[in-house]
BAFI-169524 format. One line per 5 residues: for each residue x, y negated, z negated of N, C-alpha, C. Coordinates in pm, 1 decimal. Example, Ala and Ser with C-alpha at 12.3 -4.5 7.8 and 13.67 -1.06 7.14 Angstrom:
1319.0/569.0/-780.0/1230.0/450.0/-780.0/1320.0/330.0/-780.0 | 1285.0/225.0/-708.0/1367.0/106.0/-714.0/1290.0/-3.0/-787.0 .
//
This chain:
-1388.9/704.4/-1067.1/-1397.7/639.4/-1201.5/-1511.6/540.3/-1214.0 | -1593.3/535.4/-1103.7/-1708.5/447.9/-1106.7/-1687.7/308.0/-1050.4 | -1558.9/286.9/-1001.9/-1522.5/149.9/-942.8/-1511.5/173.7/-797.7 | -1584.4/94.6/-721.5/-1572.8/107.9/-574.1/-1428.4/96.6/-513.1 | -1407.8/181.2/-415.3/-1283.9/176.2/-337.1/-1319.3/197.1/-196.8 .
-1243.3/147.3/-97.7/-1275.3/171.9/41.6/-1158.2/267.7/100.4 | -1138.9/374.9/39.4/-1031.0/466.0/89.6/-1103.0/587.7/145.0 | -1053.2/631.7/271.6/-1096.5/747.0/332.1/-1045.2/863.0/249.1 | -1119.4/967.5/213.6/-1073.3/1080.4/131.6/-948.5/1151.5/180.0 | -947.8/1169.5/311.5/-824.1/1232.8/372.4/-699.4/1140.4/336.1 .
-717.4/1015.8/359.3/-597.0/933.6/332.7/-561.4/925.2/183.2 | -674.5/922.8/99.6/-643.0/922.8/-45.1/-566.0/1050.8/-82.0 | -600.5/1159.9/-23.4/-536.9/1288.9/-44.2/-392.4/1274.9/-1.6 | -365.6/1221.0/110.2/-221.1/1199.4/154.7/-138.4/1108.4/63.0 | -207.6/999.0/32.0/-150.5/908.3/-65.0/-103.6/986.3/-197.9 .
-199.3/1068.2/-249.5/-170.1/1143.7/-364.7/-53.4/1227.8/-342.9 | -42.8/1298.6/-226.8/76.0/1386.6/-212.5/200.9/1300.8/-203.7 | 206.5/1190.5/-138.7/326.8/1096.7/-135.0/354.7/1047.8/-268.5 | 261.3/1008.6/-356.8/286.9/957.7/-490.2/356.2/1071.3/-568.9 | 292.8/1200.9/-562.1/348.8/1313.9/-635.0/491.1/1343.2/-588.5 .
520.3/1328.2/-459.5/660.9/1359.2/-409.5/759.3/1248.7/-448.7 | 717.8/1128.5/-435.2/814.6/1018.7/-453.3/828.5/991.2/-600.7 | 719.5/1001.0/-681.8/723.6/973.5/-820.9/781.1/829.7/-852.3 | 706.3/733.3/-786.2/765.5/591.0/-796.1/747.8/536.8/-936.9 | 838.1/446.7/-960.4/829.1/368.0/-1096.0/717.6/259.0/-1075.6 .
708.6/211.5/-953.6/608.1/112.9/-923.5/536.1/138.2/-795.9 | 407.9/123.5/-785.5/333.4/126.6/-665.5/292.9/-24.1/-655.4 | 326.8/-86.8/-540.9/281.4/-225.5/-512.8/164.4/-215.8/-405.4 | 62.1/-265.9/-446.2/-61.3/-260.0/-355.3/-103.6/-397.4/-317.5 | -98.4/-435.0/-192.1/-159.3/-564.4/-140.2/-295.8/-548.3/-96.1 .
-385.2/-602.3/-168.6/-535.1/-587.2/-133.7/-600.6/-513.1/-239.6 | -654.2/-585.7/-342.3/-708.3/-511.4/-466.1/-857.7/-485.8/-448.8 | -938.3/-580.7/-390.7/-1078.4/-568.2/-383.3/-1136.0/-549.0/-522.1 | -1207.1/-444.3/-548.7/-1265.0/-406.0/-672.9/-1170.4/-334.2/-779.8 | -1055.3/-297.7/-731.1/-965.0/-232.7/-815.8/-970.8/-79.2/-824.9 .
-1067.0/-24.0/-745.6/-1088.6/118.9/-746.9/-965.8/194.2/-703.5 | -897.9/151.2/-595.7/-783.8/223.6/-547.9/-662.3/207.9/-654.4 | -649.1/84.0/-699.8/-547.5/77.1/-806.9/-569.9/163.7/-928.6 | -690.4/197.4/-961.6/-719.6/286.3/-1069.0/-689.6/429.7/-1030.7 | -718.3/460.4/-896.6/-692.5/586.6/-847.1/-540.1/613.6/-846.4 .
-460.8/516.9/-789.9/-312.2/534.3/-784.3/-253.8/541.4/-926.5 | -309.8/469.8/-1017.6/-258.7/475.3/-1164.6/-286.4/611.2/-1218.7 | -402.4/666.8/-1191.6/-440.8/807.2/-1245.0/-354.7/912.6/-1197.5 | -314.5/898.5/-1065.6/-221.7/999.9/-1008.6/-78.8/972.7/-1062.2 | -39.7/846.2/-1067.2/87.3/811.9/-1117.3/117.0/867.1/-1257.9 .
11.7/851.3/-1343.7/20.3/896.0/-1478.8/65.9/1043.2/-1494.0 | 18.9/1125.7/-1394.7/57.5/1263.0/-1393.1/203.8/1296.8/-1348.6 | 251.9/1207.9/-1271.6/389.3/1240.2/-1207.6/494.8/1153.8/-1259.6 | 465.4/1038.1/-1305.0/558.1/942.8/-1369.3/486.1/858.1/-1476.5 | 481.0/916.6/-1590.8/404.3/855.7/-1702.0/441.5/714.5/-1735.0 .
560.8/671.7/-1704.3/602.8/534.5/-1737.2/580.3/442.3/-1612.0 | 529.5/496.8/-1498.1/509.4/419.9/-1379.6/394.8/318.3/-1396.0 | 390.8/214.6/-1304.2/292.7/114.9/-1310.0/247.9/82.5/-1169.1 | 134.1/20.4/-1161.1/75.7/-24.5/-1037.2/72.4/-182.1/-1041.1 | 118.6/-240.1/-947.4/102.0/-394.2/-936.3/19.0/-414.7/-812.5 .
-96.7/-481.9/-835.1/-189.3/-505.0/-718.1/-214.0/-661.6/-703.8 | -219.2/-696.6/-580.9/-229.9/-836.5/-548.9/-358.9/-864.2/-463.4 | -427.1/-977.3/-497.8/-538.0/-1011.2/-407.5/-558.4/-1169.4/-424.2 | -622.5/-1229.2/-331.1/-645.4/-1365.8/-341.2/-758.8/-1409.4/-434.8 | -849.7/-1318.1/-462.3/-964.6/-1328.3/-562.8/-961.0/-1218.4/-654.0 .
-1023.5/-1252.6/-771.0/-1039.4/-1150.7/-878.3/-1184.2/-1100.5/-882.5 | -1189.2/-968.6/-831.7/-1316.0/-902.6/-827.4/-1314.4/-776.2/-909.2 | -1223.9/-772.6/-1009.2/-1192.9/-651.1/-1076.4/-1242.8/-634.4/-1224.0 | -1348.3/-702.1/-1254.5/-1386.5/-699.1/-1401.6/-1427.8/-565.3/-1442.4 | -1493.5/-475.9/-1360.2/-1529.9/-344.4/-1394.1/-1403.7/-256.5/-1404.6 .
-1315.7/-271.3/-1310.8/-1191.5/-192.2/-1313.2/-1111.8/-217.8/-1442.1 | -1098.5/-342.0/-1487.6/-1029.2/-376.9/-1598.0/-1077.6/-312.6/-1729.5 | -1194.1/-256.0/-1722.4/-1254.9/-186.8/-1847.5/-1200.5/-38.4/-1857.2 | -1146.6/12.9/-1739.6/-1101.7/156.0/-1756.3/-973.4/160.1/-1832.4 | -966.1/263.7/-1928.9/-848.2/277.5/-2003.3/-723.1/297.6/-1914.3 .
-718.6/368.8/-1809.7/-600.4/394.6/-1724.3/-555.1/257.3/-1664.6 | -651.9/177.7/-1625.9/-616.1/52.2/-1570.1/-563.6/-46.8/-1671.4 | -622.6/-49.4/-1784.0/-569.2/-127.0/-1898.3/-420.7/-86.2/-1930.4 | -393.5/36.0/-1916.7/-255.4/85.3/-1952.6/-168.8/74.5/-1842.8 | -192.9/83.9/-1714.3/-94.3/99.9/-1610.5/-100.7/4.6/-1494.6 .
-197.9/-95.8/-1485.9/-207.7/-173.1/-1373.0/-198.0/-321.4/-1412.2 | -114.7/-387.2/-1328.9/-97.6/-532.3/-1342.1/-161.0/-588.2/-1221.9 | -236.4/-708.7/-1241.4/-308.6/-775.8/-1141.5/-251.2/-913.6/-1117.2 | -216.8/-943.7/-992.3/-166.3/-1067.7/-956.4/-268.1/-1136.9/-858.8 | -296.6/-1266.4/-883.3/-389.8/-1334.4/-795.6/-314.0/-1441.3/-710.8 .
-330.1/-1412.3/-580.3/-252.0/-1507.6/-485.6/-235.4/-1422.2/-356.7 | -178.4/-1488.8/-258.6/-146.4/-1430.3/-129.3/-29.9/-1329.9/-143.2 | -38.4/-1209.5/-87.6/68.0/-1119.3/-89.3/186.0/-1167.8/-21.7 | 177.6/-1266.2/62.3/298.1/-1329.1/136.2/336.8/-1463.7/72.7 | 277.9/-1503.6/-34.3/322.8/-1629.6/-99.7/462.8/-1599.4/-153.2 .
565.5/-1689.6/-132.2/694.2/-1659.9/-179.0/712.5/-1653.2/-324.6 | 617.8/-1715.8/-406.5/622.8/-1695.2/-548.5/572.3/-1560.1/-588.8 | 470.5/-1504.5/-518.7/426.4/-1366.0/-551.0/532.8/-1270.5/-515.6 | 589.5/-1284.2/-393.0/693.8/-1190.5/-351.6/814.4/-1192.7/-448.0 | 852.7/-1312.0/-494.1/960.1/-1324.6/-590.8/930.1/-1257.7/-722.0 .
804.2/-1281.2/-770.4/770.2/-1215.5/-907.6/771.8/-1061.1/-881.9 | 711.8/-1010.1/-775.8/719.8/-869.2/-762.3/855.6/-813.5/-750.7 | 938.8/-884.1/-672.9/1075.3/-841.4/-649.1/1145.5/-837.3/-794.0 | 1123.8/-935.8/-871.1/1183.9/-949.2/-1015.6/1137.3/-821.0/-1099.3 | 1010.0/-789.2/-1088.8/956.7/-686.6/-1169.8/1010.4/-547.9/-1132.0 .
1020.1/-529.3/-1003.8/1062.2/-393.4/-955.2/1211.8/-370.6/-927.4 | 1297.2/-471.3/-950.5/1433.3/-473.9/-914.1/1497.8/-341.5/-966.3 | 1562.0/-267.5/-877.8/1642.7/-149.9/-923.5/1549.7/-36.6/-946.2 | 1423.0/-41.8/-923.6/1334.5/75.1/-947.6/1292.6/141.6/-818.1 | 1226.6/259.3/-825.8/1175.7/333.7/-711.5/1030.6/277.5/-682.9 .
1010.6/223.4/-565.8/892.2/150.9/-531.3/833.3/217.6/-403.4 | 695.9/222.6/-412.6/618.8/261.1/-303.1/519.3/146.2/-278.3 | 499.2/108.8/-148.6/421.3/-12.3/-118.9/303.1/32.8/-32.2 | 184.6/-20.5/-56.8/67.2/9.5/15.4/8.4/-130.9/54.2 | -1.5/-155.2/189.3/-54.5/-279.4/249.2/-193.2/-266.7/294.7 .
-284.6/-329.3/230.8/-419.8/-318.6/268.0/-503.4/-454.2/229.0 | -440.8/-558.7/278.0/-508.9/-696.7/260.4/-552.0/-751.5/392.5 | -519.1/-876.3/415.6/-555.4/-935.4/549.3/-492.1/-851.6/664.1 | -580.3/-809.9/749.8/-543.5/-711.5/860.9/-496.5/-783.5/983.3 | -468.4/-910.8/985.5/-419.2/-974.7/1105.9/-275.6/-924.0/1125.4 .
-230.0/-925.7/1248.1/-94.6/-887.2/1284.9/8.5/-971.3/1215.5 | -18.2/-1104.7/1220.9/87.9/-1194.7/1159.7/100.8/-1176.6/1006.1 | -6.7/-1155.7/944.9/-6.7/-1128.3/802.3/61.5/-994.6/764.3 | 18.6/-897.1/834.3/69.8/-763.1/803.7/225.3/-762.6/832.9 | 264.2/-818.6/939.7/412.6/-820.6/968.2/484.4/-898.1/863.7 .
426.9/-1008.5/814.1/492.0/-1083.2/714.7/501.4/-1006.3/582.8 | 395.6/-926.4/552.1/398.5/-838.5/434.8/510.8/-729.1/450.4 | 513.0/-672.1/574.3/615.1/-561.7/591.7/753.1/-622.1/569.0 | 785.0/-734.6/627.0/914.4/-799.1/620.8/944.7/-833.7/473.5 | 843.4/-878.8/392.9/863.2/-913.7/251.8/887.4/-798.3/158.4 .
814.7/-681.6/188.4/817.4/-578.3/95.6/903.1/-462.7/135.3 | 943.9/-450.0/257.2/1023.3/-330.0/308.9/1162.2/-325.4/229.5 | 1227.4/-445.5/203.2/1353.8/-426.9/130.4/1335.6/-367.9/-13.9 | 1212.1/-370.0/-68.8/1196.9/-305.5/-202.1/1178.8/-156.8/-194.7 | 1158.7/-97.6/-86.4/1133.8/46.6/-72.3/1271.8/112.2/-54.9 .
1293.0/207.0/-139.5/1414.8/281.2/-137.5/1409.3/400.5/-37.8 | 1519.8/455.3/5.5/1521.0/562.9/97.1/1434.2/676.5/40.8 | 1357.6/741.8/128.5/1265.8/855.1/100.6/1138.4/808.3/29.8 | 1122.7/682.3/14.0/982.6/627.3/-33.9/922.4/580.3/86.4 | 794.4/511.8/70.2/700.6/481.0/173.6/662.2/331.4/164.7 .
637.5/276.9/287.4/572.3/157.8/314.3/442.1/197.9/396.3 | 335.8/200.9/330.5/210.9/250.8/387.7/128.1/131.0/436.3 | 107.1/119.5/565.0/35.5/23.2/636.8/-108.3/77.0/662.4 | -206.0/37.1/591.4/-341.1/90.8/605.6/-416.1/16.9/717.5 | -511.6/92.4/771.0/-605.0/43.8/877.1/-548.0/9.8/1008.5 .
-436.6/85.0/1039.9/-380.1/70.3/1171.7/-463.5/118.8/1293.2 | -580.5/180.4/1248.8/-682.0/223.0/1358.0/-759.3/115.0/1419.8 | -758.4/-10.6/1368.9/-841.9/-119.8/1427.0/-785.2/-173.1/1557.5 | -852.2/-245.5/1625.2/-815.5/-306.1/1752.2/-794.1/-196.6/1861.1 | -894.4/-101.9/1853.4/-888.5/3.1/1960.3/-797.0/119.7/1933.7 .
-759.7/143.7/1816.2/-667.7/248.0/1775.2/-728.1/351.8/1689.4 | -843.3/403.9/1703.9/-935.8/392.7/1808.4/-1065.1/300.7/1789.1 | -1078.3/233.4/1670.4/-1195.9/172.5/1638.9/-1188.8/22.0/1657.5 | -1306.8/-52.9/1652.7/-1305.1/-192.4/1664.1/-1218.0/-255.8/1775.0 | -1245.5/-220.5/1894.5/-1159.3/-263.0/2005.4/-1141.5/-412.7/2022.2 .
-1240.6/-486.4/1962.5/-1228.5/-638.0/1979.9/-1177.9/-700.5/1858.1 | -1115.9/-626.3/1767.5/-1066.3/-686.1/1645.4/-956.9/-790.0/1666.1 | -871.4/-760.3/1759.6/-751.7/-851.9/1786.9/-634.9/-785.3/1723.2 | -507.7/-838.3/1757.7/-387.4/-783.3/1707.5/-393.3/-767.0/1560.3 | -367.4/-643.8/1518.4/-381.2/-615.4/1361.9/-253.1/-533.2/1318.1 .
-294.6/-444.0/1217.3/-180.9/-357.9/1156.8/-106.5/-279.4/1261.3 | -167.0/-212.6/1355.5/-88.2/-127.5/1441.8/17.3/-210.5/1525.6 | -31.1/-333.5/1567.6/60.8/-413.9/1640.1/172.9/-464.1/1557.9 | 143.3/-492.1/1426.1/249.4/-531.4/1334.6/345.1/-420.0/1313.7 | 296.5/-291.2/1305.7/385.0/-174.5/1289.2/475.5/-161.9/1412.0 .
414.5/-169.9/1525.5/490.8/-159.5/1644.7/612.1/-265.1/1655.1 | 573.2/-396.6/1620.6/676.8/-496.0/1624.8/784.8/-471.6/1523.7 | 744.6/-434.8/1394.6/832.9/-411.6/1292.6/932.3/-287.6/1326.0 | 874.8/-187.5/1379.0/955.7/-68.0/1414.2/1059.8/-94.2/1531.4 | 1017.0/-183.9/1616.2/1102.4/-225.5/1734.5/1233.2/-291.6/1690.7 .
1230.8/-350.1/1562.9/1354.6/-419.3/1515.7/1407.2/-367.7/1388.4 | 1354.0/-249.1/1339.9/1391.4/-197.6/1207.8/1409.8/-45.4/1227.7 | 1531.1/3.3/1209.6/1556.9/145.3/1225.2/1558.1/223.2/1093.0 | 1516.2/153.5/976.1/1521.9/210.5/847.7/1394.5/288.4/818.9 | 1291.1/272.6/895.7/1153.1/329.0/864.6/1123.2/407.9/990.3 .
1051.1/528.3/965.3/1001.5/616.1/1073.8/860.0/646.9/1030.9 | 756.3/656.8/1118.4/630.0/705.3/1091.9/638.1/854.7/1053.3 | 578.9/889.2/945.7/575.7/1029.9/895.3/449.5/1097.8/958.5 | 473.4/1166.1/1066.7/357.2/1229.4/1131.1/304.7/1342.0/1052.7 | 371.0/1400.4/957.6/309.7/1498.1/869.7/200.8/1447.3/789.3 .
203.5/1315.7/764.4/93.2/1246.1/681.1/-34.5/1243.7/763.0 | -27.5/1270.9/886.5/-147.0/1270.2/965.0/-197.7/1409.5/995.9 | -150.2/1508.7/929.8/-183.1/1652.0/965.5/-319.6/1692.2/938.0 | -396.6/1612.3/857.5/-545.4/1645.1/837.2/-626.1/1603.2/951.7 | -569.9/1543.1/1059.2/-633.9/1506.8/1189.7/-730.1/1392.0/1183.6 .
-753.0/1338.3/1065.5/-833.8/1212.8/1062.1/-776.5/1124.7/958.6 | -729.7/1011.8/1008.5/-669.5/908.2/927.7/-711.8/776.4/971.6 | -713.9/677.9/892.2/-742.9/536.5/913.2/-613.1/468.9/928.6 | -499.9/542.7/913.5/-363.2/475.3/922.3/-275.6/548.4/1017.1 | -321.6/568.1/1143.3/-228.5/636.0/1239.6/-100.5/556.2/1251.5 .
10.1/626.1/1239.4/153.3/559.7/1258.4/177.9/462.1/1145.3 | 97.3/468.9/1036.4/102.1/360.9/933.8/180.7/424.3/805.0 | 198.3/547.7/801.1/275.9/612.3/688.2/423.3/597.0/718.6 | 489.4/490.7/674.9/628.1/472.4/719.7/721.3/512.0/610.6 | 800.0/612.0/639.0/896.5/665.3/536.7/1029.7/597.5/561.9 .
1089.0/549.2/454.5/1230.0/497.3/464.1/1331.5/608.5/491.7 | 1403.2/599.1/597.6/1488.9/709.9/631.8/1640.6/668.5/612.6 | 1673.3/538.0/603.2/1804.3/498.9/571.0/1806.6/371.0/504.8 .
//
């Protein structure tokens, strides 16, 4: 739609399949950047759940071009602040209460931040929906070996203490993903 996004096409395809299968009422996206992915998720969501909305969070507002798109004007809500700020988490929880939610985490990629996001947003995800942790490939999984503990380490720690989510290996069937082990399906 002419707005930059940093999504790998294979992963965008898998996200599209998950959105079509889950038909969420809300997609919560942590990490807006220019708003291109929020526009993409809204476009897909329009086809499978016309009343669905995207809520996207970032610490800065870089979305002036995205806000001009009709689909974004109609279906996307922008929140400015940290995705782990208790006030932001409370506002999102209030908005999505009782609805079918899919969460995509793509903001600060440090282990501590991602783990805090996972703990904050996992309770919003109903059975058979997803908590998608993006960029688990950093810190040598297999790229950027000197990144430091990041999303993959957060996923490993989260799964060690939470039996409600399982990595969906079918989401990695295209054999190239930026999110290995990051497509977490709620199983109970």
